[in-house]
C-alpha positions as CSV (number, residue, x, y, z in Angstrom):
1,X,-17.0,17.9,12.3
2,X,-16.2,16.2,15.6
3,X,-17.7,12.7,15.4
4,X,-17.3,9.9,13.0
5,X,-21.0,9.7,12.2
6,X,-20.7,13.1,10.6
7,X,-18.2,11.8,8.1
8,X,-20.6,9.1,7.1
9,X,-23.8,11.1,6.8
10,X,-25.8,9.9,3.7
11,X,-27.5,13.2,3.0
12,X,-24.3,15.1,3.0
13,X,-22.7,12.4,0.8
14,X,-25.5,12.8,-1.8
15,X,-25.1,16.6,-1.7
16,X,-21.4,16.4,-2.5
17,X,-22.2,13.7,-5.2
18,X,-24.7,16.1,-6.7
19,X,-22.0,18.8,-6.9
20,X,-19.6,16.4,-8.6
21,X,-22.3,15.5,-11.1
22,X,-23.1,19.1,-11.8
23,X,-19.5,20.2,-12.2
24,X,-18.1,17.1,-14.1
25,X,-18.3,18.2,-17.7
26,X,-19.9,15.6,-20.0
27,X,-17.2,15.8,-22.7
28,X,-14.4,15.4,-20.2
29,X,-13.0,12.2,-18.7
30,X,-11.9,12.3,-15.0
31,X,-9.6,9.3,-14.4
32,X,-8.6,9.5,-10.8
33,X,-6.3,7.0,-9.0
34,X,-6.8,6.4,-5.3
35,X,-3.3,5.4,-4.5
36,X,-4.0,4.0,-1.0
37,X,-5.8,0.7,-0.3
38,X,-7.7,2.4,2.6
39,X,-9.4,4.6,0.0
40,X,-10.2,1.6,-2.2
41,X,-11.9,0.0,0.8
42,X,-13.9,3.1,1.7
43,X,-15.0,3.5,-1.9
44,X,-16.2,-0.2,-2.0
45,X,-17.6,-0.3,1.5
46,X,-19.8,2.8,1.2
47,X,-20.8,2.3,-2.5
48,X,-19.3,5.6,-3.6
49,X,-19.0,4.5,-7.2
50,X,-22.8,4.4,-7.4
51,X,-22.9,8.1,-6.5
52,X,-20.4,9.3,-9.1
53,X,-21.2,10.2,-12.7
54,X,-20.0,7.9,-15.5
55,X,-17.3,10.3,-16.6
56,X,-15.6,10.1,-13.2
57,X,-13.6,6.9,-13.0
58,X,-11.8,5.7,-9.9
59,X,-8.7,3.6,-10.6
60,X,-7.0,1.4,-8.0
61,X,-3.3,2.2,-7.2
62,X,-0.5,0.2,-5.6
63,X,-1.0,1.6,-2.2
64,X,-1.1,-1.7,-0.3
65,X,2.3,-2.6,1.3
66,X,1.5,-6.3,1.5
67,X,0.3,-6.3,-2.1
68,X,3.4,-4.6,-3.6
69,X,5.9,-6.9,-1.8
70,X,7.2,-9.3,-4.5
71,X,7.2,-13.0,-4.1
72,X,11.0,-13.1,-4.0
73,X,11.2,-11.1,-0.8
74,X,8.7,-13.4,0.9
75,X,10.7,-16.4,-0.3
76,X,13.8,-14.9,1.3
77,X,11.9,-14.5,4.6
78,X,10.7,-18.1,4.5
79,X,14.3,-19.3,3.8
80,X,15.6,-17.2,6.6
81,X,13.2,-18.7,9.1
82,X,13.6,-22.2,7.9
83,X,17.3,-22.4,7.3
84,X,18.7,-20.4,10.2
85,X,16.2,-21.7,12.9
86,X,15.6,-18.2,14.1
87,X,12.5,-16.4,15.3
88,X,10.9,-14.4,12.4
89,X,8.4,-11.8,13.5
90,X,6.0,-9.9,11.1
91,X,2.5,-8.5,10.7
92,X,-0.5,-10.7,10.3
93,X,-1.3,-10.0,6.6
94,X,2.3,-10.8,5.6
95,X,2.0,-14.4,7.0
96,X,-0.7,-15.4,4.4
97,X,0.8,-14.0,1.2
98,X,1.4,-16.8,-1.3
99,X,5.1,-17.5,-2.1
100,X,6.9,-20.0,-4.3
101,X,6.0,-23.6,-4.3
102,X,2.6,-23.1,-2.7
103,X,4.3,-21.9,0.5
104,X,3.6,-18.9,2.7
105,X,5.1,-17.8,6.0
106,X,2.0,-19.3,7.7
107,X,2.6,-22.7,6.0
108,X,6.3,-22.5,6.8
109,X,5.3,-22.1,10.4
110,X,3.1,-25.2,10.2
111,X,6.2,-27.0,8.9
112,X,8.2,-26.1,12.0
113,X,9.6,-22.6,11.3
114,X,9.4,-20.3,14.3
115,X,7.3,-17.5,12.7
116,X,5.4,-15.2,15.0
117,X,2.7,-12.6,14.3
118,X,3.3,-9.3,16.0
119,X,1.2,-6.1,16.3
120,X,4.1,-3.7,16.3
121,X,7.9,-3.5,15.8
122,X,8.1,-3.1,19.6
123,X,6.7,-6.7,20.0
124,X,9.6,-8.1,18.0
125,X,12.1,-6.2,20.1
126,X,10.5,-7.5,23.3
127,X,10.7,-11.1,21.9
128,X,14.5,-10.6,21.3
129,X,15.0,-9.4,24.8
130,X,13.0,-12.4,26.2
131,X,15.1,-14.9,24.0
132,X,18.7,-13.7,24.4
133,X,20.1,-17.1,23.1
134,X,18.2,-16.9,19.8
135,X,18.4,-14.7,16.8
136,X,15.2,-12.6,16.2
137,X,14.5,-11.0,12.8
138,X,11.7,-8.5,12.3
139,X,10.4,-8.8,8.7
140,X,9.5,-5.1,8.2
141,X,7.2,-3.9,5.5
142,X,5.1,-0.8,4.8
143,X,5.1,2.6,3.4
144,X,6.2,5.8,5.2
145,X,3.5,5.2,7.9
146,X,5.2,2.3,9.6
147,X,8.8,3.2,8.8
148,X,9.4,5.4,11.9
149,X,8.4,2.6,14.2
150,X,10.9,0.3,12.6
151,X,13.6,3.0,12.8
152,X,12.8,3.5,16.5
153,X,13.3,-0.1,17.4
154,X,16.6,-0.3,15.6
155,X,17.7,2.7,17.6
156,X,16.5,1.0,20.8
157,X,18.3,-2.2,19.9
158,X,21.5,-0.3,19.4
159,X,21.2,1.5,22.7
160,X,20.5,-1.8,24.5
161,X,23.3,-3.7,22.6
162,X,20.8,-6.4,21.5
163,X,23.1,-8.4,19.3
164,X,20.4,-11.0,18.6
165,X,18.0,-8.6,17.0
166,X,18.0,-7.5,13.3
167,X,15.5,-6.2,10.7
168,X,14.8,-7.5,7.2
169,X,13.8,-4.1,5.7
170,X,11.2,-3.8,3.0
171,X,10.0,-0.3,3.5
172,X,8.9,1.5,0.3
173,X,8.2,5.1,-0.6
174,X,4.9,6.6,-2.0
175,X,6.1,9.6,-4.1
176,X,8.6,7.4,-6.0
177,X,5.8,4.9,-6.9
178,X,3.6,7.7,-8.1
179,X,6.4,9.1,-10.2
180,X,7.1,5.6,-11.7
181,X,3.4,5.3,-12.6
182,X,3.5,8.6,-14.5
183,X,6.9,7.7,-16.1
184,X,5.3,4.5,-17.4
185,X,2.5,6.3,-19.2
186,X,3.9,5.3,-22.6
187,X,3.7,1.6,-21.6
188,X,0.8,-0.2,-23.5
189,X,-0.3,-1.6,-20.2
190,X,-0.4,1.7,-18.5
191,X,-3.6,3.6,-17.8
192,X,-4.0,7.4,-18.5
193,X,-4.6,9.4,-15.3
194,X,-5.9,12.9,-14.7
195,X,-5.4,13.1,-10.9
196,X,-4.5,11.4,-7.7
197,X,-6.3,11.0,-4.4
198,X,-3.2,11.2,-2.1
199,X,-2.7,8.8,0.8
200,X,-3.8,9.8,4.3
201,X,-1.6,8.0,6.8
202,X,1.5,8.3,4.7
203,X,1.0,12.0,4.4
204,X,0.7,12.5,8.2
205,X,4.4,11.4,8.3
206,X,5.8,13.0,5.1
207,X,3.4,16.0,4.9
208,X,1.9,17.4,1.7
209,X,5.1,19.2,0.5
210,X,6.7,16.1,-1.1
211,X,3.9,16.0,-3.7
212,X,4.6,19.6,-4.9
213,X,7.4,18.6,-7.3
214,X,5.2,15.8,-8.6
215,X,2.3,18.0,-9.6
216,X,4.7,20.5,-11.2
217,X,6.5,17.9,-13.2
218,X,3.6,15.8,-14.4
219,X,0.8,18.4,-14.4
220,X,-1.6,16.2,-12.5
221,X,-3.4,17.4,-9.3
222,X,-3.1,15.6,-6.0
223,X,-5.7,15.9,-3.2
224,X,-4.7,14.3,0.1
225,X,-7.8,12.7,1.6
226,X,-9.0,11.0,4.8
227,X,-10.5,7.6,4.8
228,X,-14.1,8.4,5.5
229,X,-16.7,8.4,2.7
230,X,-17.2,12.2,2.9
231,X,-13.4,12.7,2.8
232,X,-13.2,10.7,-0.4
233,X,-16.1,12.4,-2.1
234,X,-14.8,15.9,-1.1
235,X,-11.4,15.0,-2.6
236,X,-13.0,13.9,-5.8
237,X,-14.9,17.2,-6.0
238,X,-11.7,19.1,-5.4
239,X,-10.0,17.1,-8.2
240,X,-12.8,17.7,-10.6
241,X,-12.6,21.4,-9.9
242,X,-8.9,21.5,-10.5
243,X,-9.1,19.5,-13.7
244,X,-11.9,21.8,-15.0
245,X,-9.8,24.9,-14.2
246,X,-6.7,23.4,-15.8
247,X,-4.8,23.5,-12.5
248,X,-2.3,21.0,-11.1
249,X,-1.8,21.7,-7.4
250,X,-1.5,19.8,-4.1
251,X,-4.6,20.3,-2.0
252,X,-5.1,19.0,1.5
253,X,-8.6,17.8,2.2
254,X,-7.2,15.9,5.3
255,X,-6.0,19.1,7.1
256,X,-7.2,17.8,10.4
257,X,-4.3,15.3,10.4
258,X,-1.9,16.4,7.7
259,X,0.3,19.5,7.6
260,X,2.7,20.7,4.9
261,X,5.8,19.7,6.8
262,X,4.5,16.4,8.3
263,X,5.8,14.8,11.4
264,X,9.3,16.3,11.7
265,X,10.4,14.1,14.7
266,X,9.4,10.9,12.8
267,X,11.2,12.0,9.7
268,X,14.4,12.7,11.8
269,X,14.3,9.2,13.3
270,X,13.9,7.6,9.8
271,X,16.7,9.7,8.4
272,X,19.0,8.7,11.2
273,X,18.5,4.9,10.6
274,X,17.7,4.6,6.9
275,X,19.0,5.7,3.5
276,X,17.6,5.2,-0.1
277,X,18.1,2.0,-2.0
278,X,19.2,2.4,-5.6
279,X,16.2,0.4,-6.7
280,X,13.6,-2.0,-5.3
281,X,11.4,-4.6,-7.0
282,X,7.6,-3.9,-6.6
283,X,5.0,-6.4,-7.5
284,X,3.2,-4.9,-10.5
285,X,5.6,-2.1,-11.1
286,X,8.9,-3.9,-11.5
287,X,12.2,-2.3,-10.5
288,X,11.6,1.2,-9.3
289,X,14.6,3.5,-8.7
290,X,15.1,5.2,-5.3
291,X,11.7,3.8,-4.1
292,X,12.7,2.0,-0.9
293,X,14.9,2.2,2.1
294,X,17.9,0.3,3.5
295,X,19.6,0.4,6.8
296,X,22.5,2.8,7.1
297,X,26.0,1.4,7.8
298,X,26.0,2.9,11.3
299,X,23.3,0.4,12.1
300,X,24.6,-2.5,9.9
301,X,24.8,-4.8,12.9
302,X,21.0,-4.8,12.9
303,X,20.6,-5.3,9.1
304,X,19.4,-8.9,8.5
305,X,20.2,-8.7,4.8
306,X,23.9,-8.3,5.7
307,X,23.9,-10.4,8.9
308,X,22.5,-13.5,7.1
309,X,23.7,-12.7,3.5
310,X,20.1,-12.6,2.1
311,X,20.2,-12.8,-1.7
312,X,17.1,-11.6,-3.5
313,X,15.8,-13.6,-6.5
314,X,13.0,-12.2,-8.7
315,X,10.0,-14.6,-9.0
316,X,7.1,-14.2,-11.4
317,X,3.5,-14.1,-10.1
318,X,1.2,-17.1,-10.8
319,X,-0.1,-17.0,-14.4
320,X,-3.7,-17.0,-13.2
321,X,-3.2,-14.0,-11.0
322,X,-3.8,-10.5,-12.3
323,X,-2.5,-8.7,-9.2
324,X,0.3,-7.0,-11.2
325,X,-2.1,-5.4,-13.6
326,X,-4.5,-4.5,-10.8
327,X,-1.8,-2.7,-8.8
328,X,-0.9,-0.7,-11.9
329,X,-4.5,0.3,-12.4
330,X,-4.6,-1.4,-15.7
331,X,-7.2,-3.9,-14.6
332,X,-10.1,-4.2,-12.2
333,X,-10.4,-7.1,-9.7
334,X,-13.4,-8.3,-11.7
335,X,-11.2,-8.7,-14.8
336,X,-9.3,-11.5,-13.1
337,X,-10.8,-14.9,-14.1
338,X,-10.1,-16.5,-10.7
339,X,-11.6,-13.6,-8.6
340,X,-14.2,-15.0,-6.2
341,X,-13.8,-18.5,-7.5
342,X,-10.4,-20.1,-7.2
343,X,-9.1,-16.9,-5.4
344,X,-10.8,-15.9,-2.2
345,X,-9.6,-14.5,1.1
346,X,-9.7,-18.0,2.6
347,X,-7.6,-19.5,-0.3
348,X,-5.8,-16.5,-1.9
349,X,-3.8,-16.9,-5.1
350,X,-2.6,-13.4,-5.1
351,X,-1.5,-10.8,-2.6
352,X,-4.3,-8.4,-3.5
353,X,-6.8,-10.9,-2.0
354,X,-4.8,-11.4,1.2
355,X,-4.3,-7.9,2.6
356,X,-7.0,-6.0,4.4
357,X,-6.0,-3.1,2.1
358,X,-5.9,-5.1,-1.1
359,X,-8.2,-4.1,-4.0
360,X,-9.4,-7.7,-4.6
361,X,-10.2,-8.2,-0.9
362,X,-12.2,-4.9,-0.9
363,X,-14.3,-6.0,-4.0
364,X,-14.7,-9.5,-2.6
365,X,-16.0,-8.2,0.8
366,X,-18.2,-5.4,-0.5
367,X,-19.0,-6.1,-4.2
368,X,-18.5,-9.7,-5.2
369,X,-22.3,-10.3,-5.7
370,X,-22.5,-7.5,-8.2
371,X,-19.4,-8.9,-10.0
372,X,-20.9,-12.4,-10.1
373,X,-24.2,-11.0,-11.4
374,X,-22.4,-9.2,-14.2
375,X,-20.5,-12.3,-15.1
376,X,-23.6,-14.4,-15.2
377,X,-25.8,-12.0,-17.2
378,X,-23.4,-9.6,-18.8
379,X,-25.6,-6.8,-17.4
380,X,-24.6,-4.5,-14.5
381,X,-26.6,-5.3,-11.4
């Protein structure tokens, strides 16, 4: 297929859905986690759940980098911008995530902190060059997709001897989170899973090979999928067929963009600049070992955590917010009592409603009327 319309063809979608319905065995349960927020939005936007049989259940995962960033890390960024009077640069979604005391980076900006939205890590580097008399910190977040860009700007800053530039690194790793989800299976709040729809953009960087050990250890299939509706439906069909056959393998539906080895050059840049953290606090998952990156000692001059002695403090989510349970797949956005009422994209209480990849934002944008109808009548619309 060459054109985007082909990936959204309704007749083809119904044909794939018919195959899923025919091959999904009535006595089996197919509990599939779409790890990535992009898949969650595709499923909601195109109404894919309405095409799937009842025994095929899609479960949201923690694959939204803004959503999994804990409040304590945002508090640290706010303190950094407010106390040190520096320029803090970050991505748009991060600005609106609620932090302690009703604050956010956007509200800190309104109170006088110099917080700036950027479209890329390069923008932050440029701001540092344009303001040589001021410290500039890039508040870096994201999975493996955005990590190479952060590594590249640190390399550039080193080559240019930009002593006023540093990075507050919050880059996290997908396979470690998937492993943690499976290791937590004995937790009463955990949800049983039969397979994973693997992330697309992440896999263009790391490739499909890193999931091999996961499927062998946990005996759960992984199918890497693109973000279009036909991509997702085909991935579901591939997972159903693996589960029916008792197989647990890594399959690559997104072969037009993902290879087994991934982007070798990007991996080399990341390896040069970053190393594994011993542990990192994830919203919803808690402390996850070896699940995030920190800046190597060779580039410590550009590590904001060392430069400004940033101390992390764990902070609990608001009691009314169910983001943590939603990120674990234990609850659905509709299970949250404040969804669509006190918590909306305009006035978010939790991170899942803020991000363009958040599960709550997806259901609010594409399915809130159905949720409200069910709440009002107790009957599915």
